[in-house]
C-alpha positions in Angstrom: -6.7 12.2 -6.1 -3.4 14.3 -5.3 -3.8 17.3 -2.9 -3.4 19.7 -6.2 -6.5 19.1 -7.2 -8.4 19.8 -4.1 -11.0 23.0 -4.6 -9.1 26.4 -3.7 -10.1 27.3 -0.1 -7.4 26.5 2.3 -7.9 26.9 6.2 -8.0 30.6 6.5 -9.6 31.8 3.7 -11.7 34.3 4.3 -13.6 34.1 1.1 -17.4 33.4 1.9 -18.0 29.8 0.3 -21.5 28.4 -0.6 -23.0 25.3 1.8 -21.9 23.5 -1.7 -18.6 24.8 -1.8 -17.6 23.5 1.7 -18.8 20.5 1.6 -17.0 19.9 -1.8 -14.1 21.3 -0.5 -14.2 19.0 3.1 -15.2 16.3 0.7 -12.4 16.2 -1.4 -10.2 17.0 1.3 -11.5 12.9 2.7 -10.4 11.2 -0.4 -7.0 12.8 0.1 -7.3 11.7 3.7 -8.5 8.1 2.8 -5.4 7.1 0.5 -3.0 8.4 3.5 -1.3 4.7 4.0 0.9 4.6 6.8 2.5 1.3 8.3 3.5 0.8 12.2 5.8 -1.9 13.5 3.8 -4.6 14.0 1.7 -4.2 11.6 5.0 -4.1 9.3 6.0 -7.6 11.2 2.7 -9.1 10.3 3.0 -8.3 6.4 6.7 -9.7 6.6 5.2 -13.2 8.7 2.5 -13.3 5.5 5.4 -13.3 3.4 7.4 -15.8 5.0 4.7 -18.4 4.7 4.4 -17.8 0.6 7.8 -18.5 0.0 8.0 -21.1 2.5 6.3 -23.1 -0.1 7.9 -21.7 -3.5 10.0 -24.3 -5.3 8.4 -27.3 -3.4 8.1 -30.6 -5.8 4.2 -30.3 -7.0 2.0 -31.8 -5.2 3.2 -31.4 -2.3 1.2 -30.8 0.9 1.1 -27.0 1.8 0.8 -25.5 5.5 -0.5 -21.7 6.3 -0.8 -19.4 9.2 -3.6 -17.8 11.3 -3.7 -14.3 12.2 -6.9 -13.5 14.6 -6.9 -10.3 16.2 -9.8 -8.1 16.9 -11.6 -5.4 14.9 -9.8 -2.3 13.7 -5.9 -3.5 13.9 -5.1 -3.2 10.7 -5.4 -7.2 9.7 -6.9 -6.4 6.2 -4.6 -3.6 5.5 -1.6 -5.9 6.5 -3.3 -8.7 3.6 -3.4 -5.5 0.9 0.0 -4.2 1.5 1.3 -7.8 0.3 -0.8 -7.8 -2.4 0.6 -4.7 -3.1 4.1 -5.4 -2.5 4.0 -9.1 -4.4 2.4 -7.7 -7.4 5.6 -5.7 -7.8 7.4 -8.5 -8.6 5.9 -9.5 -11.6 7.6 -8.5 -14.7 5.2 -6.0 -16.8 3.1 -8.2 -19.9 2.5 -10.8 -16.9 -0.9 -11.6 -15.6 0.4 -13.6 -12.1 -1.1 -12.7 -9.2 1.3 -14.4 -6.5 -0.8 -13.2 -3.2 -4.8 -13.0 -3.5 -6.5 -11.6 -0.9 -9.8 -13.3 -0.9 -12.7 -12.0 1.5 -15.3 -14.5 2.9 -18.8 -14.2 1.9 -21.5 -13.7 4.5 -23.5 -16.7 2.6 -21.7 -19.0 5.1 -21.7 -22.2 2.9 -19.0 -24.7 1.5 -19.8 -22.9 -2.1 -18.7 -19.6 -1.0 -15.2 -20.0 -0.7 -15.0 -21.1 -4.0 -17.2 -18.4 -5.5 -15.0 -15.9 -2.7 -11.6 -17.0 -4.8 -13.2 -16.7 -8.7 -14.7 -13.1 -7.3 -11.1 -12.5 -6.3 -9.5 -13.5 -9.6 -12.4 -11.0 -10.9 -14.0 -13.9 -13.0 -17.3 -13.4 -14.7 -20.1 -14.8 -12.8 -18.3 -16.3 -10.1 -21.0 -17.9 -8.5 -22.0 -20.0 -11.9 -22.3 -23.7 -11.6 -22.3 -26.0 -8.9 -20.2 -26.2 -6.2 -17.8 -28.9 -7.7 -17.9 -27.3 -11.2 -17.2 -23.9 -9.1 -14.3 -25.4 -7.1 -12.5 -27.1 -10.0 -12.7 -23.6 -12.0 -11.4 -21.8 -9.0 -8.1 -24.2 -8.4 -7.0 -24.2 -12.5 -7.7 -20.4 -12.1 -5.2 -20.5 -9.3 -2.7 -22.1 -10.7 -3.0 -20.2 -13.9 -2.3 -17.3 -12.5 0.3 -18.1 -10.8 -0.5 -17.9 -7.0 1.4 -18.8 -4.4 -0.4 -17.4 -1.2 -4.3 -17.0 -0.7 -5.4 -14.6 2.3 -8.4 -15.5 3.6 -9.7 -12.7 4.8 -12.9 -12.1 7.4 -12.8 -15.7 8.2 -15.0 -14.9 10.8 -17.9 -14.8 8.4 -17.6 -18.8 7.9 -19.1 -19.2 11.2 -22.2 -17.5 10.0 -23.7 -20.8 10.4 -22.6 -23.2 13.1 -23.0 -26.2 11.5 -21.0 -24.8 8.3 -17.9 -23.6 9.9 -16.6 -26.8 10.1 -17.0 -27.8 6.0 -16.0 -24.8 5.3 -12.6 -24.7 6.8 -12.4 -28.8 6.0 -13.1 -27.6 2.1 -9.8 -25.3 2.0 -7.8 -27.6 3.3 -8.8 -30.5 1.2 -9.2 -28.8 -1.9 -6.1 -26.3 -1.4 -3.7 -27.8 1.1 -3.5 -31.0 0.9 -3.4 -31.3 -3.0 -0.8 -28.3 -2.9 -2.1 -25.6 -4.9 -0.8 -23.0 -2.4 -0.4 -22.1 1.4 -3.3 -20.3 2.7 -3.7 -17.9 5.9 -6.8 -17.5 7.4 -7.1 -13.7 8.9 -10.2 -12.9 10.8 -11.3 -11.3 14.4 -12.2 -13.1 17.3 -15.2 -15.4 15.8 -12.8 -16.8 13.6 -11.8 -19.0 16.3 -15.2 -20.9 16.6 -15.0 -21.5 12.9 -11.5 -22.9 13.5 -12.7 -25.0 16.3 -15.0 -27.0 14.8 -12.1 -27.7 12.2 -9.1 -29.5 14.2 -8.1 -30.9 10.6 -7.4 -27.4 9.1 -6.1 -26.1 12.2 -3.6 -28.8 12.6 -1.9 -27.6 9.2 -1.7 -24.1 10.0 1.9 -24.1 11.7 2.3 -20.1 12.3 0.3 -18.1 14.6 1.0 -14.3 13.7 0.0 -11.7 16.1 -1.4 -8.3 15.1 -3.1 -7.0 18.8 -4.0 -3.6 19.8 -1.8 -1.4 21.0 -1.2 -1.4 25.0 -0.5 2.3 26.0 0.7 0.5 29.5 3.3 -0.8 27.4 6.1 1.6 27.1 6.9 0.3 23.6 3.2 0.2 22.5 2.5 3.9 23.8 6.0 4.7 21.4 4.4 3.1 18.5 1.0 4.8 18.7 2.7 8.1 19.6 5.2 7.6 16.8 2.1 6.6 14.5 0.0 10.1 15.0 2.8 12.0 15.2 3.7 11.0 11.1 -0.1 11.1 10.9 0.2 14.6 12.1 2.8 15.5 9.6 1.3 13.6 6.7 -1.7 16.0 6.9 0.6 19.2 6.2 3.0 17.6 3.9 -0.2 16.6 1.6 -1.7 20.0 2.0 -4.6 19.0 4.0 -3.4 21.8 7.1 -1.3 24.1 7.2 -0.1 23.4 10.3 0.6 20.2 12.7 -1.7 19.7 15.3 0.4 18.0 18.0 -1.7 15.0 17.6 1.8 13.6 19.2 1.5 15.9 22.4 2.1 12.9 25.2 -1.7 13.8 27.1 -3.3 14.2 23.9 -1.8 10.9 22.3 -3.3 8.9 25.2 -6.6 10.6 24.8 -6.3 9.3 21.4 -5.1 6.0 22.3 -8.2 5.5 25.1 -10.7 7.2 22.3 -9.1 4.5 19.7 -8.6 1.3 22.3 -5.4 1.3 20.6 -6.9 0.3 17.3 -5.4 1.9 14.4 -8.5 2.0 12.1 -10.7 3.5 15.0 -7.7 6.3 15.4 -8.0 6.8 11.7 -11.7 7.4 11.6 -11.6 9.8 14.6 -9.0 11.6 12.9 -10.6 11.7 9.8 -13.5 13.2 11.4 -11.4 15.7 13.6 -10.0 16.8 10.3 -13.4 17.5 8.4 -14.8 19.7 11.4 -11.4 21.7 11.6 -11.8 22.4 7.8 -15.1 23.7 7.8 -14.1 26.0 10.8 -11.4 26.9 8.5 -8.7 26.5 11.5 -5.1 25.7 10.5 -4.8 22.6 12.4 -7.1 20.1 14.6 -7.9 21.0 17.7 -9.2 19.4 21.1 -12.6 20.5 20.5 -12.1 18.8 16.6 -11.4 15.6 18.6 -13.8 15.9 20.7 -16.5 16.6 18.7 -14.9 13.4 16.3 -14.9 11.3 19.2 -18.3 11.7 20.3 -19.8 11.2 16.7 -18.1 8.0 16.0 -16.9 6.2 18.8 -19.3 7.4 21.3 -22.2 7.3 19.3 -21.2 3.5 18.2 -20.7 2.9 21.5 -17.0 1.7 21.7 -15.9 3.3 24.6 -18.2 4.7 27.6 -16.1 8.0 28.1 -15.0 10.7 25.7 -11.4 11.5 27.0 -11.7 14.7 25.1 -14.5 16.2 27.3 -13.4 18.6 30.2 -11.8 21.8 27.5 -8.7 22.4 25.8 
């Protein structure tokens, strides 16, 4: 949805709105906000490393065993968005009319069995009834579909879910090596939060062929470069809110004190930051304010980060 399609009731307009009209206006604005994509240096570097793994396997002899990589980082650091970014980038290489899928983004299911892996692959390829058939049949079908669609890299996201059943975590990981890597179908990248380490610890046979370690950690304000990256991100986000017509004025999110408090509230995690700003934007729009102020940010932190017990203190408490 573009900002031109927003209900015409911009901040500062004095006409009286019904609650329904206000809900529609603010809800539509949040749809526009959710479409914002602002990469930052660490995420861009991770995407480039992903693509390096893909290109390192292109042109090899058929049947040559593949290797892969692993990205384990805390939740909210942008891992899934990095996966989606590479999928979008690789798709631009496909000529019109072709149905090739260079990079496949697979989300591991919570079922926690070896059969969940081929099912997840088939689901990512939009196959009807991906759970149909016995496990061996699903694996054969998954491998055939990967080859048919020209998949050059599989990103296994949410791999921490493979540890839902501890006794199955090893077999799940090993099945990926045996079905995809050893036969040379395509390289894979294991992506997940810290829980994925437990899965990989139970599968040294897979871990030993994951040659690359990719990092995407939370930004640390005490590290000057990270603080600069965080401040630059919130500055660009602030400008984008004005550029796409959500607010008429910039909110000063890159003010050093505000940025530091946003970092503290989000623990340096981009997803948490976006959720906080999204909520604050909603409060500003309900108030018909020209920009987000600290009271909006305080309310956002209270409603999201404090309520979810992600932090124990609201850094925006204590005034403007």
